[in-house]
All heavy atoms as a GROMACS GRO file, in nm:
protein
  467
    1MET      N    1  13.132  -9.878  -6.166
    1MET     CA    2  13.040  -9.766  -6.188
    1MET      C    3  12.957  -9.750  -6.062
    1MET      O    4  12.910  -9.843  -6.000
    1MET     CB    5  12.944  -9.800  -6.304
    1MET     CG    6  13.010  -9.790  -6.439
    1MET     SD    7  12.914  -9.841  -6.582
    1MET     CE    8  12.756  -9.771  -6.559
    2ASN      N    9  12.940  -9.622  -6.025
    2ASN     CA   10  12.856  -9.595  -5.907
    2ASN      C   11  12.709  -9.597  -5.939
    2ASN      O   12  12.667  -9.616  -6.054
    2ASN     CB   13  12.901  -9.464  -5.842
    2ASN     CG   14  12.888  -9.350  -5.935
    2ASN    OD1   15  12.832  -9.359  -6.042
    2ASN    ND2   16  12.938  -9.237  -5.893
    3ARG      N   17  12.631  -9.578  -5.839
    3ARG     CA   18  12.483  -9.592  -5.850
    3ARG      C   19  12.422  -9.488  -5.948
    3ARG      O   20  12.335  -9.523  -6.031
    3ARG     CB   21  12.421  -9.577  -5.717
    3ARG     CG   22  12.273  -9.598  -5.715
    3ARG     CD   23  12.218  -9.585  -5.574
    3ARG     NE   24  12.078  -9.617  -5.577
    3ARG     CZ   25  12.012  -9.663  -5.478
    3ARG    NH1   26  12.072  -9.688  -5.366
    3ARG    NH2   27  11.880  -9.682  -5.488
    4SER      N   28  12.468  -9.368  -5.947
    4SER     CA   29  12.413  -9.265  -6.038
    4SER      C   30  12.439  -9.292  -6.186
    4SER      O   31  12.359  -9.268  -6.275
    4SER     CB   32  12.461  -9.125  -5.999
    4SER     OG   33  12.603  -9.120  -6.012
    5MET      N   34  12.553  -9.356  -6.211
    5MET     CA   35  12.589  -9.394  -6.349
    5MET      C   36  12.497  -9.503  -6.396
    5MET      O   37  12.453  -9.506  -6.511
    5MET     CB   38  12.735  -9.438  -6.361
    5MET     CG   39  12.827  -9.323  -6.335
    5MET     SD   40  12.816  -9.195  -6.461
    5MET     CE   41  12.890  -9.277  -6.598
    6TRP      N   42  12.461  -9.601  -6.310
    6TRP     CA   43  12.367  -9.704  -6.344
    6TRP      C   44  12.227  -9.651  -6.373
    6TRP      O   45  12.160  -9.693  -6.468
    6TRP     CB   46  12.360  -9.815  -6.237
    6TRP     CG   47  12.474  -9.909  -6.236
    6TRP    CD1   48  12.573  -9.911  -6.144
    6TRP    CD2   49  12.505 -10.007  -6.334
    6TRP    NE1   50  12.667 -10.010  -6.179
    6TRP    CE2   51  12.623 -10.069  -6.299
    6TRP    CE3   52  12.444 -10.049  -6.451
    6TRP    CZ2   53  12.681 -10.170  -6.369
    6TRP    CZ3   54  12.500 -10.151  -6.525
    6TRP    CH2   55  12.620 -10.209  -6.482
    7ILE      N   56  12.182  -9.556  -6.294
    7ILE     CA   57  12.058  -9.493  -6.315
    7ILE      C   58  12.056  -9.419  -6.449
    7ILE      O   59  11.959  -9.428  -6.528
    7ILE     CB   60  12.020  -9.400  -6.201
    7ILE    CG1   61  11.996  -9.484  -6.073
    7ILE    CG2   62  11.897  -9.313  -6.232
    7ILE    CD1   63  11.982  -9.400  -5.944
    8LEU      N   64  12.160  -9.344  -6.475
    8LEU     CA   65  12.174  -9.274  -6.602
    8LEU      C   66  12.175  -9.365  -6.723
    8LEU      O   67  12.106  -9.344  -6.825
    8LEU     CB   68  12.297  -9.186  -6.602
    8LEU     CG   69  12.316  -9.089  -6.717
    8LEU    CD1   70  12.200  -8.991  -6.723
    8LEU    CD2   71  12.447  -9.015  -6.702
    9ALA      N   72  12.245  -9.479  -6.708
    9ALA     CA   73  12.248  -9.578  -6.817
    9ALA      C   74  12.114  -9.638  -6.839
    9ALA      O   75  12.071  -9.662  -6.952
    9ALA     CB   76  12.350  -9.685  -6.782
   10ALA      N   77  12.034  -9.664  -6.731
   10ALA     CA   78  11.903  -9.721  -6.740
   10ALA      C   79  11.810  -9.622  -6.812
   10ALA      O   80  11.725  -9.662  -6.899
   10ALA     CB   81  11.847  -9.755  -6.603
   11VAL      N   82  11.821  -9.497  -6.782
   11VAL     CA   83  11.737  -9.390  -6.844
   11VAL      C   84  11.765  -9.388  -6.993
   11VAL      O   85  11.675  -9.381  -7.074
   11VAL     CB   86  11.755  -9.258  -6.774
   11VAL    CG1   87  11.691  -9.146  -6.855
   11VAL    CG2   88  11.698  -9.258  -6.635
   12PHE      N   89  11.892  -9.384  -7.032
   12PHE     CA   90  11.928  -9.380  -7.166
   12PHE      C   91  11.884  -9.506  -7.243
   12PHE      O   92  11.838  -9.502  -7.357
   12PHE     CB   93  12.080  -9.365  -7.188
   12PHE     CG   94  12.122  -9.223  -7.169
   12PHE    CD1   95  12.238  -9.198  -7.094
   12PHE    CD2   96  12.060  -9.117  -7.228
   12PHE    CE1   97  12.282  -9.067  -7.075
   12PHE    CE2   98  12.104  -8.988  -7.213
   12PHE     CZ   99  12.218  -8.962  -7.134
   13GLY      N  100  11.889  -9.622  -7.176
   13GLY     CA  101  11.842  -9.745  -7.236
   13GLY      C  102  11.690  -9.744  -7.263
   13GLY      O  103  11.645  -9.784  -7.368
   14VAL      N  104  11.616  -9.696  -7.164
   14VAL     CA  105  11.468  -9.686  -7.183
   14VAL      C  106  11.436  -9.587  -7.296
   14VAL      O  107  11.347  -9.616  -7.379
   14VAL     CB  108  11.402  -9.644  -7.053
   14VAL    CG1  109  11.258  -9.603  -7.074
   14VAL    CG2  110  11.412  -9.753  -6.947
   15MET      N  111  11.508  -9.479  -7.305
   15MET     CA  112  11.484  -9.381  -7.411
   15MET      C  113  11.517  -9.439  -7.545
   15MET      O  114  11.448  -9.420  -7.645
   15MET     CB  115  11.562  -9.254  -7.386
   15MET     CG  116  11.509  -9.170  -7.272
   15MET     SD  117  11.610  -9.026  -7.234
   15MET     CE  118  11.618  -8.943  -7.390
   16ALA      N  119  11.624  -9.516  -7.555
   16ALA     CA  120  11.661  -9.583  -7.682
   16ALA      C  121  11.555  -9.681  -7.727
   16ALA      O  122  11.519  -9.689  -7.844
   16ALA     CB  123  11.797  -9.650  -7.668
   17ILE      N  124  11.505  -9.764  -7.632
   17ILE     CA  125  11.402  -9.861  -7.666
   17ILE      C  126  11.273  -9.789  -7.713
   17ILE      O  127  11.214  -9.831  -7.810
   17ILE     CB  128  11.378  -9.953  -7.544
   17ILE    CG1  129  11.499 -10.044  -7.525
   17ILE    CG2  130  11.253 -10.036  -7.565
   17ILE    CD1  131  11.498 -10.119  -7.399
   18ALA      N  132  11.239  -9.682  -7.644
   18ALA     CA  133  11.118  -9.606  -7.683
   18ALA      C  134  11.136  -9.544  -7.819
   18ALA      O  135  11.040  -9.550  -7.902
   18ALA     CB  136  11.090  -9.497  -7.579
   19MET      N  137  11.248  -9.495  -7.854
   19MET     CA  138  11.271  -9.439  -7.987
   19MET      C  139  11.267  -9.545  -8.096
   19MET      O  140  11.212  -9.524  -8.202
   19MET     CB  141  11.407  -9.361  -7.994
   19MET     CG  142  11.405  -9.235  -7.911
   19MET     SD  143  11.564  -9.155  -7.903
   19MET     CE  144  11.603  -9.126  -8.072
   20ILE      N  145  11.322  -9.661  -8.067
   20ILE     CA  146  11.317  -9.774  -8.163
   20ILE      C  147  11.175  -9.818  -8.184
   20ILE      O  148  11.128  -9.842  -8.295
   20ILE     CB  149  11.404  -9.890  -8.115
   20ILE    CG1  150  11.556  -9.848  -8.123
   20ILE    CG2  151  11.380 -10.014  -8.197
   20ILE    CD1  152  11.646  -9.942  -8.057
   21TYR      N  153  11.098  -9.827  -8.075
   21TYR     CA  154  10.957  -9.868  -8.086
   21TYR      C  155  10.877  -9.769  -8.168
   21TYR      O  156  10.798  -9.803  -8.255
   21TYR     CB  157  10.895  -9.883  -7.946
   21TYR     CG  158  10.745  -9.906  -7.952
   21TYR    CD1  159  10.694 -10.029  -7.988
   21TYR    CD2  160  10.659  -9.804  -7.913
   21TYR    CE1  161  10.560 -10.047  -7.994
   21TYR    CE2  162  10.519  -9.825  -7.918
   21TYR     CZ  163  10.470  -9.944  -7.956
   21TYR     OH  164  10.337  -9.968  -7.963
   22GLN      N  165  10.898  -9.639  -8.139
   22GLN     CA  166  10.822  -9.536  -8.212
   22GLN      C  167  10.854  -9.534  -8.361
   22GLN      O  168  10.772  -9.519  -8.446
   22GLN     CB  169  10.851  -9.398  -8.152
   22GLN     CG  170  10.770  -9.291  -8.215
   22GLN     CD  171  10.790  -9.152  -8.152
   22GLN    OE1  172  10.882  -9.140  -8.064
   22GLN    NE2  173  10.714  -9.055  -8.188
   23SER      N  174  10.983  -9.556  -8.394
   23SER     CA  175  11.023  -9.553  -8.535
   23SER      C  176  10.978  -9.680  -8.612
   23SER      O  177  10.962  -9.683  -8.732
   23SER     CB  178  11.170  -9.536  -8.550
   23SER     OG  179  11.242  -9.645  -8.500
   24SER      N  180  10.952  -9.789  -8.536
   24SER     CA  181  10.918  -9.916  -8.604
   24SER      C  182  10.768  -9.923  -8.631
   24SER      O  183  10.726 -10.003  -8.713
   24SER     CB  184  10.959 -10.035  -8.515
   24SER     OG  185  10.880 -10.040  -8.399
   25THR      N  186  10.681  -9.843  -8.568
   25THR     CA  187  10.541  -9.846  -8.596
   25THR      C  188  10.517  -9.759  -8.718
   25THR      O  189  10.573  -9.651  -8.740
   25THR     CB  190  10.456  -9.787  -8.479
   25THR    OG1  191  10.509  -9.658  -8.444
   25THR    CG2  192  10.470  -9.872  -8.358
   26PRO      N  193  10.430  -9.811  -8.818
   26PRO     CA  194  10.410  -9.747  -8.944
   26PRO      C  195  10.360  -9.604  -8.935
   26PRO      O  196  10.412  -9.509  -8.997
   26PRO     CB  197  10.318  -9.832  -9.019
   26PRO     CG  198  10.294  -9.957  -8.939
   26PRO     CD  199  10.353  -9.936  -8.804
   27GLY      N  200  10.260  -9.580  -8.853
   27GLY     CA  201  10.202  -9.446  -8.848
   27GLY      C  202  10.252  -9.370  -8.726
   27GLY      O  203  10.201  -9.262  -8.699
   28GLY      N  204  10.347  -9.421  -8.656
   28GLY     CA  205  10.388  -9.356  -8.536
   28GLY      C  206  10.293  -9.390  -8.422
   28GLY      O  207  10.208  -9.476  -8.436
   29ILE      N  208  10.307  -9.324  -8.309
   29ILE     CA  209  10.220  -9.348  -8.199
   29ILE      C  210  10.108  -9.247  -8.204
   29ILE      O  211  10.131  -9.126  -8.223
   29ILE     CB  212  10.299  -9.334  -8.065
   29ILE    CG1  213  10.410  -9.440  -8.062
   29ILE    CG2  214  10.206  -9.347  -7.948
   29ILE    CD1  215  10.500  -9.428  -7.948
   30GLU      N  216   9.984  -9.300  -8.189
   30GLU     CA  217   9.866  -9.209  -8.194
   30GLU      C  218   9.869  -9.114  -8.075
   30GLU      O  219   9.892  -9.160  -7.958
   30GLU     CB  220   9.738  -9.289  -8.194
   30GLU     CG  221   9.713  -9.353  -8.326
   30GLU     CD  222   9.572  -9.408  -8.330
   30GLU    OE1  223   9.482  -9.354  -8.269
   30GLU    OE2  224   9.554  -9.513  -8.400
   31ARG      N  225   9.844  -8.985  -8.099
   31ARG     CA  226   9.833  -8.888  -7.993
   31ARG      C  227   9.703  -8.809  -8.013
   31ARG      O  228   9.708  -8.696  -8.066
   31ARG     CB  229   9.956  -8.792  -7.999
   31ARG     CG  230  10.088  -8.867  -7.970
   31ARG     CD  231  10.204  -8.772  -7.986
   31ARG     NE  232  10.328  -8.839  -7.962
   31ARG     CZ  233  10.399  -8.892  -8.058
   31ARG    NH1  234  10.366  -8.882  -8.184
   31ARG    NH2  235  10.513  -8.956  -8.028
   32PRO      N  236   9.593  -8.865  -7.970
   32PRO     CA  237   9.465  -8.797  -7.990
   32PRO      C  238   9.455  -8.659  -7.917
   32PRO      O  239   9.385  -8.570  -7.957
   32PRO     CB  240   9.358  -8.893  -7.941
   32PRO     CG  241   9.432  -8.988  -7.859
   32PRO     CD  242   9.572  -8.991  -7.902
   33TRP      N  243   9.531  -8.649  -7.807
   33TRP     CA  244   9.526  -8.526  -7.727
   33TRP      C  245   9.595  -8.410  -7.805
   33TRP      O  246   9.578  -8.293  -7.774
   33TRP     CB  247   9.594  -8.542  -7.596
   33TRP     CG  248   9.734  -8.587  -7.604
   33TRP    CD1  249   9.842  -8.505  -7.614
   33TRP    CD2  250   9.784  -8.723  -7.602
   33TRP    NE1  251   9.958  -8.580  -7.623
   33TRP    CE2  252   9.923  -8.715  -7.614
   33TRP    CE3  253   9.724  -8.844  -7.595
   33TRP    CZ2  254  10.007  -8.826  -7.620
   33TRP    CZ3  255   9.804  -8.954  -7.597
   33TRP    CH2  256   9.944  -8.948  -7.609
   34ALA      N  257   9.675  -8.440  -7.906
   34ALA     CA  258   9.746  -8.337  -7.980
   34ALA      C  259   9.655  -8.270  -8.079
   34ALA      O  260   9.694  -8.168  -8.136
   34ALA     CB  261   9.865  -8.398  -8.053
   35GLU      N  262   9.536  -8.318  -8.101
   35GLU     CA  263   9.439  -8.257  -8.188
   35GLU      C  264   9.364  -8.146  -8.125
   35GLU      O  265   9.283  -8.078  -8.191
   35GLU     CB  266   9.340  -8.367  -8.244
   35GLU     CG  267   9.405  -8.471  -8.324
   35GLU     CD  268   9.465  -8.419  -8.458
   35GLU    OE1  269   9.406  -8.325  -8.516
   35GLU    OE2  270   9.572  -8.472  -8.493
   36CYS      N  271   9.386  -8.122  -8.000
   36CYS     CA  272   9.308  -8.020  -7.923
   36CYS      C  273   9.402  -7.897  -7.905
   36CYS      O  274   9.524  -7.909  -7.896
   36CYS     CB  275   9.266  -8.069  -7.785
   36CYS     SG  276   9.159  -8.210  -7.795
   37LYS      N  277   9.338  -7.780  -7.896
   37LYS     CA  278   9.415  -7.657  -7.873
   37LYS      C  279   9.461  -7.644  -7.729
   37LYS      O  280   9.566  -7.585  -7.703
   37LYS     CB  281   9.326  -7.535  -7.909
   37LYS     CG  282   9.301  -7.525  -8.056
   37LYS     CD  283   9.220  -7.398  -8.086
   37LYS     CE  284   9.192  -7.386  -8.236
   37LYS     NZ  285   9.107  -7.270  -8.265
   38GLU      N  286   9.386  -7.703  -7.634
   38GLU     CA  287   9.421  -7.691  -7.496
   38GLU      C  288   9.536  -7.794  -7.467
   38GLU      O  289   9.556  -7.891  -7.533
   38GLU     CB  290   9.304  -7.734  -7.403
   38GLU     CG  291   9.187  -7.635  -7.414
   38GLU     CD  292   9.098  -7.667  -7.530
   38GLU    OE1  293   9.106  -7.779  -7.584
   38GLU    OE2  294   9.021  -7.578  -7.568
   39ASN      N  295   9.611  -7.764  -7.358
   39ASN     CA  296   9.711  -7.860  -7.320
   39ASN      C  297   9.654  -7.978  -7.248
   39ASN      O  298   9.535  -7.981  -7.218
   39ASN     CB  299   9.824  -7.791  -7.234
   39ASN     CG  300   9.770  -7.741  -7.106
   39ASN    OD1  301   9.666  -7.783  -7.059
   39ASN    ND2  302   9.839  -7.649  -7.043
   40LEU      N  303   9.733  -8.084  -7.230
   40LEU     CA  304   9.683  -8.207  -7.175
   40LEU      C  305   9.624  -8.194  -7.036
   40LEU      O  306   9.525  -8.253  -7.002
   40LEU     CB  307   9.794  -8.315  -7.179
   40LEU     CG  308   9.756  -8.456  -7.141
   40LEU    CD1  309   9.646  -8.509  -7.228
   40LEU    CD2  310   9.875  -8.546  -7.142
   41VAL      N  311   9.685  -8.110  -6.952
   41VAL     CA  312   9.635  -8.091  -6.814
   41VAL      C  313   9.495  -8.029  -6.816
   41VAL      O  314   9.404  -8.071  -6.748
   41VAL     CB  315   9.732  -8.010  -6.729
   41VAL    CG1  316   9.678  -7.982  -6.593
   41VAL    CG2  317   9.867  -8.077  -6.721
   42THR      N  318   9.477  -7.931  -6.902
   42THR     CA  319   9.350  -7.863  -6.913
   42THR      C  320   9.244  -7.960  -6.967
   42THR      O  321   9.132  -7.966  -6.917
   42THR     CB  322   9.357  -7.744  -7.009
   42THR    OG1  323   9.457  -7.654  -6.961
   42THR    CG2  324   9.225  -7.668  -7.017
   43GLN      N  325   9.278  -8.045  -7.060
   43GLN     CA  326   9.186  -8.145  -7.112
   43GLN      C  327   9.148  -8.242  -7.003
   43GLN      O  328   9.028  -8.280  -6.992
   43GLN     CB  329   9.254  -8.223  -7.227
   43GLN     CG  330   9.274  -8.142  -7.353
   43GLN     CD  331   9.346  -8.225  -7.457
   43GLN    OE1  332   9.317  -8.339  -7.476
   43GLN    NE2  333   9.439  -8.163  -7.528
   44MET      N  334   9.241  -8.285  -6.920
   44MET     CA  335   9.210  -8.383  -6.816
   44MET      C  336   9.120  -8.320  -6.707
   44MET      O  337   9.034  -8.386  -6.656
   44MET     CB  338   9.340  -8.434  -6.752
   44MET     CG  339   9.420  -8.524  -6.844
   44MET     SD  340   9.581  -8.567  -6.788
   44MET     CE  341   9.562  -8.596  -6.618
   45LEU      N  342   9.148  -8.195  -6.670
   45LEU     CA  343   9.071  -8.137  -6.559
   45LEU      C  344   8.931  -8.086  -6.606
   45LEU      O  345   8.835  -8.096  -6.530
   45LEU     CB  346   9.150  -8.017  -6.502
   45LEU     CG  347   9.282  -8.060  -6.434
   45LEU    CD1  348   9.356  -7.936  -6.387
   45LEU    CD2  349   9.252  -8.153  -6.319
   46SER      N  350   8.919  -8.030  -6.724
   46SER     CA  351   8.793  -7.974  -6.765
   46SER      C  352   8.716  -8.059  -6.867
   46SER      O  353   8.599  -8.033  -6.897
   46SER     CB  354   8.812  -7.836  -6.830
   46SER     OG  355   8.891  -7.852  -6.950
   47ASN      N  356   8.781  -8.165  -6.924
   47ASN     CA  357   8.717  -8.252  -7.017
   47ASN      C  358   8.668  -8.173  -7.141
   47ASN      O  359   8.559  -8.198  -7.196
   47ASN     CB  360   8.603  -8.330  -6.958
   47ASN     CG  361   8.574  -8.455  -7.037
   47ASN    OD1  362   8.653  -8.500  -7.122
   47ASN    ND2  363   8.453  -8.510  -7.018
   48VAL      N  364   8.748  -8.075  -7.184
   48VAL     CA  365   8.715  -7.991  -7.298
   48VAL      C  366   8.822  -8.006  -7.403
   48VAL      O  367   8.936  -8.013  -7.374
   48VAL     CB  368   8.706  -7.841  -7.259
   48VAL    CG1  369   8.682  -7.748  -7.372
   48VAL    CG2  370   8.596  -7.824  -7.155
   49CYS      N  371   8.773  -8.014  -7.530
   49CYS     CA  372   8.872  -8.022  -7.643
   49CYS      C  373   8.819  -7.934  -7.754
   49CYS      O  374   8.720  -7.957  -7.815
   49CYS     CB  375   8.884  -8.161  -7.689
   49CYS     SG  376   8.995  -8.180  -7.831
   50THR      N  377   8.895  -7.826  -7.783
   50THR     CA  378   8.868  -7.745  -7.896
   50THR      C  379   8.959  -7.791  -8.012
   50THR      O  380   9.079  -7.784  -8.006
   50THR     CB  381   8.903  -7.594  -7.867
   50THR    OG1  382   8.835  -7.559  -7.747
   50THR    CG2  383   8.859  -7.504  -7.982
   51PRO      N  384   8.895  -7.845  -8.121
   51PRO     CA  385   8.978  -7.903  -8.227
   51PRO      C  386   9.060  -7.798  -8.300
   51PRO      O  387   9.024  -7.685  -8.315
   51PRO     CB  388   8.878  -7.962  -8.321
   51PRO     CG  389   8.744  -7.905  -8.282
   51PRO     CD  390   8.753  -7.851  -8.143
   52ARG      N  391   9.179  -7.839  -8.340
   52ARG     CA  392   9.267  -7.756  -8.416
   52ARG      C  393   9.221  -7.734  -8.560
   52ARG      O  394   9.243  -7.637  -8.624
   52ARG     CB  395   9.412  -7.811  -8.419
   52ARG     CG  396   9.478  -7.811  -8.288
   52ARG     CD  397   9.620  -7.858  -8.301
   52ARG     NE  398   9.687  -7.866  -8.174
   52ARG     CZ  399   9.744  -7.766  -8.111
   52ARG    NH1  400   9.749  -7.650  -8.171
   52ARG    NH2  401   9.802  -7.780  -7.995
   53THR      N  402   9.154  -7.842  -8.611
   53THR     CA  403   9.100  -7.836  -8.750
   53THR      C  404   8.950  -7.867  -8.743
   53THR      O  405   8.899  -7.908  -8.642
   53THR     CB  406   9.166  -7.943  -8.838
   53THR    OG1  407   9.143  -8.070  -8.782
   53THR    CG2  408   9.318  -7.914  -8.849
   54ASN      N  409   8.885  -7.842  -8.853
   54ASN     CA  410   8.739  -7.863  -8.859
   54ASN      C  411   8.699  -8.012  -8.875
   54ASN      O  412   8.582  -8.042  -8.857
   54ASN     CB  413   8.678  -7.781  -8.969
   54ASN     CG  414   8.689  -7.634  -8.944
   54ASN    OD1  415   8.695  -7.593  -8.828
   54ASN    ND2  416   8.688  -7.552  -9.045
   55ASN      N  417   8.793  -8.095  -8.911
   55ASN     CA  418   8.755  -8.236  -8.934
   55ASN      C  419   8.795  -8.322  -8.823
   55ASN      O  420   8.841  -8.437  -8.839
   55ASN     CB  421   8.821  -8.284  -9.067
   55ASN     CG  422   8.975  -8.269  -9.061
   55ASN    OD1  423   9.028  -8.220  -8.963
   55ASN    ND2  424   9.039  -8.311  -9.163
   56PHE      N  425   8.775  -8.279  -8.697
   56PHE     CA  426   8.809  -8.360  -8.577
   56PHE      C  427   8.702  -8.461  -8.556
   56PHE      O  428   8.587  -8.437  -8.561
   56PHE     CB  429   8.816  -8.261  -8.456
   56PHE     CG  430   8.848  -8.330  -8.330
   56PHE    CD1  431   8.980  -8.366  -8.311
   56PHE    CD2  432   8.760  -8.350  -8.236
   56PHE    CE1  433   9.015  -8.429  -8.190
   56PHE    CE2  434   8.792  -8.417  -8.115
   56PHE     CZ  435   8.926  -8.455  -8.095
   57LYS      N  436   8.747  -8.584  -8.533
   57LYS     CA  437   8.662  -8.698  -8.505
   57LYS      C  438   8.660  -8.727  -8.355
   57LYS      O  439   8.764  -8.748  -8.295
   57LYS     CB  440   8.705  -8.819  -8.577
   57LYS     CG  441   8.703  -8.800  -8.732
   57LYS     CD  442   8.755  -8.928  -8.796
   57LYS     CE  443   8.762  -8.903  -8.947
   57LYS     NZ  444   8.827  -9.018  -9.015
   58THR      N  445   8.540  -8.722  -8.296
   58THR     CA  446   8.534  -8.753  -8.156
   58THR      C  447   8.519  -8.903  -8.134
   58THR      O  448   8.453  -8.971  -8.208
   58THR     CB  449   8.408  -8.683  -8.092
   58THR    OG1  450   8.291  -8.725  -8.161
   58THR    CG2  451   8.422  -8.532  -8.100
   59PRO      N  452   8.582  -8.956  -8.029
   59PRO     CA  453   8.570  -9.105  -8.005
   59PRO      C  454   8.430  -9.135  -7.961
   59PRO      O  455   8.366  -9.060  -7.892
   59PRO     CB  456   8.671  -9.125  -7.892
   59PRO     CG  457   8.701  -8.996  -7.836
   59PRO     CD  458   8.668  -8.891  -7.939
   60GLN      N  459   8.380  -9.256  -7.998
   60GLN     CA  460   8.250  -9.296  -7.960
   60GLN      C  461   8.252  -9.411  -7.861
   60GLN      O  462   8.328  -9.492  -7.852
   60GLN     CB  463   8.175  -9.338  -8.081
   60GLN     CG  464   8.155  -9.224  -8.179
   60GLN     CD  465   8.083  -9.269  -8.301
   60GLN    OE1  466   8.037  -9.380  -8.313
   60GLN    NE2  467   8.070  -9.179  -8.400
   0.00000   0.00000   0.00000
């Protein structure tokens, strides 16, 4: 196998491990940034989060 095939195999291996990890956690992986209407880059640059629902809990 040439070098590009090894890189491709490594990428697929990492993705498989990540999918197994995500499926084995009971509640899935927490994604607090998904509760905001803005995208992640906007949240990082402006530090603003408009909640998608009214029951948004802010971290303390």
